[in-house]
C-alpha positions as CSV (number, residue, x, y, z in Angstrom):
1,M,0.0,0.0,0.0
2,K,2.4,2.6,-1.3
3,K,0.1,5.6,-0.8
4,Y,0.7,5.4,3.0
5,Q,4.4,5.1,2.8
6,L,6.4,7.3,5.2
7,G,10.2,7.6,5.2
8,E,12.0,7.5,8.6
9,F,12.5,11.2,8.8
10,E,8.9,11.9,7.6
11,E,7.6,9.6,10.4
12,V,9.7,11.5,13.0
13,V,8.4,14.8,11.7
14,M,4.8,13.6,11.8
15,L,5.2,12.2,15.3
16,T,6.7,15.5,16.5
17,V,3.9,17.5,15.0
18,G,1.5,15.2,16.9
19,I,3.5,15.7,20.1
20,L,3.6,19.5,19.8
21,Y,-0.1,19.6,18.8
22,N,-1.1,23.3,18.7
23,D,2.5,24.5,19.0
24,A,3.9,22.7,15.9
25,Y,5.8,25.2,13.7
26,G,9.2,25.0,12.1
27,V,11.5,26.1,14.9
28,S,9.5,24.2,17.6
29,I,9.5,21.0,15.5
30,K,13.3,21.3,14.8
31,K,14.1,21.9,18.5
32,D,11.9,19.0,19.7
33,I,13.4,16.5,17.3
34,E,16.9,17.6,18.2
35,T,16.2,17.4,22.0
36,R,14.3,14.1,22.0
37,L,16.5,12.3,19.5
38,K,19.9,14.0,20.1
39,R,20.0,14.5,16.3
40,T,20.9,17.6,14.4
41,V,18.2,18.7,11.9
42,S,18.9,21.2,9.2
43,V,16.3,23.8,8.5
44,G,16.3,22.9,4.8
45,A,15.7,19.2,5.4
46,L,12.9,19.9,7.8
47,Q,11.2,22.4,5.4
48,T,11.5,19.9,2.6
49,A,9.9,17.2,4.7
50,L,7.1,19.5,5.8
51,K,6.4,20.6,2.2
52,R,6.4,16.9,1.0
53,L,4.1,15.8,3.8
54,E,1.8,18.7,3.0
55,D,1.8,17.8,-0.7
56,K,0.9,14.2,0.2
57,G,-2.0,15.5,2.2
58,Y,-0.7,14.2,5.6
59,L,-0.2,17.7,7.1
60,K,-2.0,21.0,6.7
61,S,-0.6,24.4,7.6
62,F,-2.0,27.6,8.7
63,E,-0.6,31.0,9.6
64,G,-0.6,32.3,13.2
65,E,-0.7,35.9,14.4
66,T,2.0,38.3,13.3
67,T,4.5,39.4,16.0
68,E,7.0,42.2,16.3
69,E,9.8,39.7,17.3
70,R,9.3,38.1,13.8
71,A,9.3,41.5,12.0
72,G,5.5,41.1,11.4
73,R,5.8,37.7,9.8
74,P,3.4,35.0,11.1
75,K,4.5,31.6,12.2
76,K,3.4,28.7,10.0
77,Y,1.8,26.0,12.1
78,F,1.2,22.4,11.1
79,Q,-1.5,19.9,12.0
80,I,-2.0,16.2,11.1
81,T,-4.8,15.5,8.7
82,A,-7.1,12.5,8.7
83,L,-5.1,11.0,5.8
84,G,-1.9,11.7,7.8
85,K,-3.4,9.8,10.8
86,K,-4.1,6.9,8.5
87,A,-0.6,6.9,7.2
88,M,0.8,7.0,10.7
89,E,-1.4,4.1,11.9
90,Y,-0.4,2.1,8.8
91,T,3.3,2.7,9.4
92,K,3.0,1.8,13.1
93,S,1.0,-1.4,12.4
94,T,3.5,-2.4,9.7
95,R,6.5,-1.9,12.0
96,D,4.7,-3.7,14.8
97,E,4.0,-6.7,12.6
98,L,7.7,-6.8,11.5
99,W,8.9,-6.6,15.1
100,R,6.5,-9.5,16.1
101,A,7.8,-11.6,13.2
102,I,11.3,-11.7,14.5
103,P,11.9,-15.1,16.1
104,K,12.8,-15.0,19.8
105,V,15.9,-17.0,19.0
106,A,17.2,-14.2,16.8
107,W,17.5,-12.0,19.9
108,E,19.4,-14.6,21.8
109,V,22.2,-14.9,19.3
110,K,25.4,-13.3,20.6
111,I,27.6,-11.5,18.2
112,V,31.3,-11.9,19.0
């Protein structure tokens, strides 16, 4: 079911948007990923992923209020759409199935 396919970084971005809920905008998403995953995220990679997820219909964006600290520019907030939720559920169930399919003995093998 290719239409619900999420790449690893796309999944991380979607999960972070869900975690941040009403406070999911570029800078907050970047900071949260970096803090939680101890992983550096470039602004360009994040903006590309957000645009791609919006183009797929998994996220929708809206502009917040303008502020002086942002020179009158509004923040662009993101929310997960119904289709995005389906994609996330599909990705999680697929991963869970794969994890359950690993034989217990595979975890008991010691690598020297």
